[in-house]
N, C-alpha and C positions, 0 to 999 in steps of 0.2 A: 668288278674290274680288277680289284686287288687279286682275287682268287684266279682270274683268267691270266693275269700277268705272271703269277707265281707258277701256275701250271705250264704256261708257255716256256719260261726259263727252265723249268725242271725237264720237259721234254727235249729242249734244246741242248741241255747238258748231257742227257743221256745219248742222244744222237751224236753229240761231239765226241763221246767215248768211241762209239762205233766207227765214226769217220776217221779217228786217229788210228784205228786198227786197220782200216782199208788203206789209209795213206802210207802206213808202213809197209804194206804189201805192194800196192800199185804205184805209189808215188815215189817212194825211196827205192824199191826193189825193182819196179817195172813189172810186176807179175799181174796178169790179167785175171782177177778173180771175180766171175760174175755170180757167184753163189755165196758171197761174203755174209749175207744175212743169217745163213745157217749157223753161224758161230754164236750170234745173238739168240737164236732160237734154242740152241743146245744150252746156252747159259740160263735161258728162263726156264727151260724144262728141267734141267739139272736142279734148279732152286726149288721148283715146285714139287718134284718128286721127293727130294730130300726133306722138305718141310712136311710133306703128307706122311713120311716115314717117322717123323718126330724129332727131326734134327734141327739144329739151330740155323737161323739165316746166314751166319758166317760160314758154317759147314756147307749149306746148300749153295752158297756162291762158289766156294772151293770146288765143289763136285762139278758144277757148270763149267768152270774155268778149265779143270783138268779134262773133262770129256771134251771141250772145244780144242784144246791142245792136242789131244790124241787124234781127233778128226783132222786137224791141220797136218799132223805128221803123216796121216794116211793119204791125204790130198797131196802133200809134197812129194810122197813116194810115187803116187800115180803120175805126177808130172815129170818124172824122169824119163818116161817112155813117150812123151807127147811134145809137140811144138807148142809155142806160147799161145797161138790162136785156138788150137785143138784143146789145150789144156783149160782155157778160158771156158770153152763151151762144156767141157766135162765138169767143171765146178757148178755151173748153172744146173746141169743135170743131177749132180749129187744133192744140191740143195732141194731140188724138186722131189727126188727119191726120199729124202729125209722128211719133207713136209707130208708126202703120201703115207709114209710109215706112221708119223705122228697123228694123222687124221684117222688111221684105221686101227691102231693098237689101243683099244679102249682100256685094257687092263693096266697099261703103263702110263699113257699120256692123257686118258680121258677122252680120246677120240676127237671128234669134230667139236665136242663141247669144251675141250680143254681141261685145264685144272683151275677151278675157282676157288675162292675164298681164301687166298694167300694173304698172310698179314703184312700190313705196313710195318716199317721199321719203327714207327713212333705212334702205335695205336694207343698208347697210354696218355698221350697228349691231346688236349683240346684243340680244335681248329681255331684260329689258322696256325697255332704253333707247330702242330704236327706237320702241316704242309711245308712251313718255313724250315723246320729242322731237316726234312727230307731234302729240300733244295739246297740247304747248306752242305749236306753230306755229298750230294751230287756234284755241287760246284767244287768242293774241296778234292774229291776224287778225280774230277776232270782236270783241276790244276796240277795235282800231282803227277798225273799220267801225261799231261802236255809238256811238263818240264822234263820228265824222263824221256819221252819221245823225242823232243828237241835235243837233248843231251846225246841220246843213242844215235840220232841221225847225223849229228855233228862230230861224233867220236869215230874211233877206228873201225867200228862194225858198221856204221852208216857209210863211211867212205868206201868200204869194201862192197857194200850193197849197191852203191852208186856206180862203182866201177863194173860190177856185174851187169848192171842195167845198161851202161853206155858201151863198154868194151868187154864183152865176156871173154873173148879169146885172150886179151891182155891179162885179165883177172886169173886165168888158168895159167898163164905163163909166169905170174907173180906168185904161184903157189896156193891160190885160194881154191877151196873145194865148193864148187858151185851148188852141188846138191845139198851140202850141210848149210850153206848161206841161205838158200831158199827154204829149207826146212825151218831154220831158226827164225826167219823173217815171218813166215806164215804162222808158226806156232805163237810168236810173240803178238802179232796182230790179232790172232784168234783168242788169246787170253783177255786182251783189253776189250774186244767186242763182246766176249761172253759176259764180262763184268757188267757191260752196258745192258746186256739183255736180262741179267739177274736184277738189276735195279729197276728195270722197266717192269718186271714181273711182279715186284714188290709194289711199285707205284700204281699199277693197274689192278693189283690183287688177282692176276689171272696169268696163265701161260697157255698159249693155244696155237694151232697151226698157222693162223694168220699172220703170226709174227715171222714167218719164213716165206712169204710170197716173194716172187722175183722183183716186184715193183719197189720194195724196200731196199733191195741192193742197188737198184738204178737211182733211187733217191739219194743214197749215200754217195754214189758215183757223181751225181749232180753237184752235191755239196763240195766235194773234194775238187772236182774240175773247176767250178765257179771260183773257189777260194785260191787254188794253186796247188797242183800236184807236187809232192816233195816238200812242202813247206808247212810246218806245224801251225804257225800263226795264220797262214792262209786258209788251211782247213777250218779253223775256228771262225774266221771271217765268213767263209762260204756257209757254215752252219747257221751262223746268226742271220745272214741274209735270207737264206731260204726259209728259216723258221719265221722270220719277220713277214715275208711274203705270205706264208700260211696263216699267220695271226691276223693279217690286215683284211683278208677276204671276208671273214664273217661280219667286220664292221661295214665294208662296202655293201654286203647283202642286205644288211639292215637299213643302211641309208637309201639305197637305190631300190629296195624292195623286189629283188629278182629272187627266183626259185632256188631251191637247194641244188638241184641238178646243174643249173647254170653256175652257181658258186663253185661246185666241184670242177666244172669244166674251166672256169675262170682261174682257179687255183693252178691247175695243171698248165694252163696256157701262160700265166704269168711266170711260172718257174721256167717253162720252156723258153720264153722270150728272154729272160735273164741269162740262161745258159747259151742261147744263140748269140746274144750281143757280146758275151764274153768270148766265145769261139771266134767271132768276127774281129773284134777290136782288142781283145786281151787273151789271146790264144793260151798263154801260160798261166792264166788266172789272175784275179785281182792283185793277189800278193805272190809273185812268182818266186820260184826257187832260185837262190843265189848260189852259184857253183863257182869255186876258185879256179881261176884260170892259171895255167902254167905258163910263164913268160917264155 
């Protein structure tokens, strides 16, 4: 039970980082990114490839973050020529292209088998201290980036992003460069998400193409929408609620003695029911974004 709780909290913390990155793009900036999980995959693969080359975990994480930011810059440049809805579809296509490349390029990514045998950050410690130390690192990184995201969203840059989201023409009239704002928002969100992907690779000791499936992006969207788009605290609430629902299903499976297939369907149905309830009765999320109103 103790190991299960530690594992659940660790996964929740990693998904919290990814959700914070998505919230900066979708919640604060209003950018429809349906391929967001690609940044996490790039972070995981950057870490795996760097460690295979003999680099340190810190250098591997830095490589993953840098590669994700470069990808974010390219996606932002693509968005200059597309409307928001078409751009969202294009991001989904880019993520699928990257997943296909990762699945087929055996010489670099290990192909469908991925990159296995990645070291944990605390292999020298005995269990459960290694798991607790990793959890402490994840929660510390999450707390730091949550505070940074909140400060960023409430600062001048965040106000500019919200103005771009709500009144883009007014933002242009006030002298803001919308292309630059979008690029900075996407690259910042990509960096945070790639760091989450790097930690996930260390935790699972593996980096593979399954990290970039589209369902992972929509899981992050579910977390953000349930918690509250544009609100850092709301995003964390959404992550906790979704992960709690995921964690409760195995207990229900053991108690009621139903099959694993039914447990998977129940898990998806439970998350869907929570999302539907929020959309019907709390359309802005459980912790909605608070905007200052001009009197």
